[in-house]
N, C-alpha and C positions, 0 to 999 in steps of 0.2 A: 667582706661578707660576700658570698656567692649567690649571684643571681637565680631567682626562682627557674626552675627546670621547665622548659615548655614543648619538649620533643623536638627542638631543632639542635643541630651540632653533637647527635649521638654517637659516641665511640666508646671505647673499654674504659675510660675514664669515669664515665657516669652512666653506663649502660643499666646499672642496677637501681638508680635513681627514678622512685615513681614521678608520674607526669599525669595530668588531665588531658593530654593530646588524645585524639581520637584516630586509630589507624583504619584506613580505608584503601580499597583497591579497586582499578579499574581494568578489565580485560573484556573479550568477547562474551565470557560466562556472567559479566555483571558490567554494562555498559555505562552505568551511571554512578557505580561505585555506592549506590546505596547500602546501608545497614541491612543484613537479612536478604539481599536480593540477589545473591551469587549463587550460580547452577540452577536457575528457574528455567532456562530456555527449553521450548519446544521443539525448534527448529534452528537448523545451523550448519555447519559445513561437517560437522561430525554425527550429525542425524543418521545418515545412510548406514553407519557402522555399529549403531547403537538399538537396532531392532531387537525388540523384545526386552531391553533394559529401561527404556523410558525416562522421564525426566531425572535430571542430575546426574545423568552418566555421560559426560562429556559432549554435551549435544553442540555447543558453540565454542569450540576452542580456538576459532581464527576466523578471519574474513577475506574476501575476495577484493581486489580493488580494480574497477573498470578501467580502460585507458584513459588518460587526459581527464582524470577526475580527482577530487579532492574528499578526503574521510576525515572526520572529526573523532579522532581517538578519545578525547576525553574533554568536559567541561567541568569544572570543579569550582564550587562557591567557596570563597575564603572566609576568614584568612587561615591559611595553611602552608604547606611545604611538601613538594615532591621531593622525595628521598631515594628513590629508585626506579628506572625506567630499564625493563627487559623486553627485547625485541628479537625476532629471527624472520627471515625470508630469504629466498633464494638470491645468491651472490649475484647474479645477472641483472638486478634491480638496484643495488646499492649507490649507483649513481644516478638513476633515473626516479627515487622516490625521495621526496623533500621534506624534511622535519620542520615543522614550525612552531614555535611557541609564543602566546600572547598572554600578557600580564595585566591584569587590571582594566579590560575592555580596552586595551589600545589598539588602534588601526593598523598599524605595521608590527611584523614580529619581531621580538627581542631575540631569537633564536631562529636562523634559517639555514640549514644544512642539510646536504645530501645524508642519506642514512648512513651509508657506509664511513664517510668521513667523520661524521660525528662520532663514531666509534672507534675511529684510528683505523679503519680498513679502507682507504681510499682507490685502492686498485682493483676493485671486485674480485679479488682473491684472497682468502682468508688468511690471517695470520692471528696467533693468539696474543692476547695483552694481559699482562698481569700487573696493573697500575693501581693506585689507591682510587681514584674516581672512574677509570673505564677498565673493564675488564671483558675480554672476548675468550670463549671457551669452545671446545669442540662441540658440535660443528656447526659454528656461526651462533652461538648463543651471546648476543649483543647486551651488556650490562653497563648502566651508568649510574653512579653514585654521587654525580654533582647535586649540591644542595641547592634547591629551586623554591626559594620562599615566594609566596604573593599575598597579598592583602585582600583585596576583594574578588578577583575571579582568576582562575587560569584555563585557558584554553589550548589544546595541542592538535595540530592537524598533521595530515601526510597527504602529499599530493604525489600522483603517478602521472610523471610527464611524459611517460613512454606511450607507444601505440599498441602496447600489447596488456593483457589482463594479467594481473597479478594473482595466482593461483595460492593462497595461503600464505596470509601476514599473520603471525603470533606476536601478542604483545600484553605487557601487564606494566600497569602505572601504578605504583605504591606510594602513597602519602599521607600525611597526618593532618588533621583539622585542629589547628592551634594559633594561638596568638603570636604574632610577628613583631619583635622588638623594632623600634624605630630606626636603630642603626644598622638593619640588615638590608643589603640591596640585592638588586635582582640579577639573576645570571643572564647573560648575552652570549652569542656565538654567531659568527660570520665567516662565511666561506667565498674565498677569491682564487682565481687561476689566471696565471700568465702563461700561454701556450701558442708559441714560445716568448720566453722573455725577450724583449726586443734588446739588441745588442747596445752594452754599455748603460742600460738602465736597471734600476732594482726592483724586485718584487715586493709590492705593498700588500701587509697583511691585515692593516687597519690604518683606518684615516677618519676624520670627521666624527670622532668621538667627543662628545661634549657632557659634561657632568663630571661628578666626584664617583671615584672606584678604585679597584684594583683590576690589574691583567692578571690572570691565573693560569693561562695555558697556551701552547701551541701544538698544533698538528700538522705535519706537512707530508704530502704525498710527491714525491721529487723523481722526475723521470730525467735522466741525462742525454743530452743529444751529442754529446763529443766524447773522444776518448780521454782517457787520463783521469785524474783525480779531480773533483767537481766541488769540494767542500771548503774552498779558502774565505768564502765570503762571510762578511760580519752581520749581526743582526743589531738593530738600533733601535731603542725607544725615546721617542721626542715627547716629553712631559711638559705640560704646563706653560705653554708658551715657546717652547724649543722651535728655533727656526732651521737654520743650515745644519747646526750640529746637535747632537742628541747629549742627553745627561746619561743615558746608559748605552754603551757601546761593547759588543763582545768581541772575541779575537778570532773567531772561526766557525764554521757551521757545526762541525761535529764536536766542537769545543762546547757550544751552546746546548747541543743534545746530550751533554754528558760523558762523551767520548773523548778520544785525543789520537793523534797521527793516524788520520785517515781511515780511523774504525778497524785497522787491521790487525788481523791475527798474524802470528809467527809464520805459519804455511802460507800466507799470501792471500786468505779469504778475509772477507767483512766479518767481524765479530757480532753476531746477532744478540740481542739483548735487551730484556724487560724487568724494569724495577719499577717500585712504587710511584716515582717522580720523574722519571726518563728513560728513555729507550730508543733504539733501532731495532725494533721487533720484525721489520720485513726486507728482506733484500730479494728482488727478483732479477736473476741474470739471464741475458741472451742465450737463445737455444740454439743458435747457429743456423736458424731458418726464417720462421715469422717474427719471433720474438726478439727483436732486434737491439732494444735498449736495456740498459740497468735502469731498476726503478727500485726507490727507497721508500719506507712509511717511518716517520721519525716523531717522537713526542717529547714535550718538556712541559710538566705542571710546576706552576709557580704556586705552591701551597704552602711550603715552608719560607718562600722568598717572594711574597707577594710584591707586584710593581705597582706602586700606589699612585695615583693623580688626583688632583683636585679640581681641574677647569676642563683638560684636554688631553688627548692621547693620539699618537700616530706610531706605528710600528712597520719596519721595512727590514729586508734582508738582501744581501747582495748575492748575486750567483757568479763564482769566481773560480776559475781552473788555471792551469799553466799552459804558457806556450815556450817553445823552445826552437832558438834559433838555429842555424846550421852547425855553427861552431858550439854548441852546446849550453849557451847561456839561456837563463830561464826569467821569464818575467810574467805578470798575472795577465790572464785571458778571460776577460768577461763571457759569460756562457748564454747562451739561448736554449735554455732548458723549459721543461714543462713542470710548473710548480704551482700544485693546488693547495692552498693553506687555509686550516679553520682555526681562529682566534677565539678565545674563552675570556670573559672578563666579567666583573660585577660593577654595576653603577647605579646610581639613581636614575629615576625615570623623569621627564620623558627623554627618549634617546633620540637622536639624529637619524632620519630615514637611511636605509641602507642602499647601496649600489642595486640597481635592478640585477637579479640574478639571471646569467646566460640561459638560452634554450638547452634543449635537449643534446643538440649536434656539439654545442661548446662544453657542456658537462662530460661528456661520454668518453671513458676512456678507450683510446686509440691507439 
C-alpha cells in the first residue's frame, strides 16, 4: 500500500496526486511567506521605478546587504519542507556571501556554504548547470531543488563577510507546510578548502559526522598548481568505524565525477559536460598573462547511489599527478593544489559542530 502523499518527494510519478500540503513562498515581496501577504510592499529597491503605479507593482524585488552584516532570508514554522531556492547576485560576491540553514532551533547551522559553491559555481565565474538538484541558468540564476524537510522550524540566513555593500540580492524560498515522516532526515552541507594542499596529504571533504544518514553529493572547485594531468587521486568513504582503510574507494578523480581518461576530447581539449547526476561543467584555462592556473568545477550527486552510514562518516580525496624522470619513467606526484569542496548529506540531528569557517581572505578566489 502506498503511504499517504504529504507533498514531499514530488516528481512526475505522483505530481497529479492530491495533497493537504500548503504551498508558501518567501521573497522580498513577502518576507514572512504569509498567506495573501505577497506584493503589499510600499517601499523597497523597486520603488523609484514604480512612480505612478503604486502598491503591487514590483516595489520590493530585492534587498541590499550592508558590509559585515547578516540578513535573515526566512523563518518558517513547521512542520514543512523547503523544495526550491532561487537566488541571484553579482558574481563578485559568490565567495563572500555565506548561506546558513538552521533546523528546529539548533544553535549551529546544518548548512554553511558560500553562495557560489552551494550552487556549483565556486570560481566567481558563471557556468551553467543542468543537474537534477542544482540548476544554474543565464545569466546567473541559481536554483536548488534539494529537499529540505524540517519539523519545528527552519531559519535561513545570509552573511556578507566583505567590506562592500551588496546592491541587489534577489531570492525566493518555495516551501510547503506539511507533515514530515519519522524516517526523513535533515539536509546538511559543509565547505572546506585546502590552499595549497600540503605535499603528501589528502584533502578532507568531511570528518566528524556522527549519526545515521546518507551522503548525497560532492562539488569541488579544483585549482591546479602544477603542469600535467592532475586527477589520478582516489576519493575514499570511511563508514561506521573504518580506520586506516575505507569501505568505498574510487579509482581516480575523473572516474568519480563520471568521466574517463583525463576528461580529454579527441582534439586535446577538456570535454565539458553537465548531466542530471554528474558533470565537469567548468574549465577555466590560463590566458597567458594574469590568469595563470587551470581551474575546474565538478559535481557528483549520489541520488541513485546514496552512500549510507549508521554511525559516522569521513570523506577524503587525493590530489595526484605524474612526475617523469629524465629517462622517461613515470611515477605518481602528490600535488599541492587549491581544492575547495562542498559535501552534501542527510542525517539525523543533532549534528557535530563544523570546523570554523575561514575568514574572507581565505575564502577569496585568488
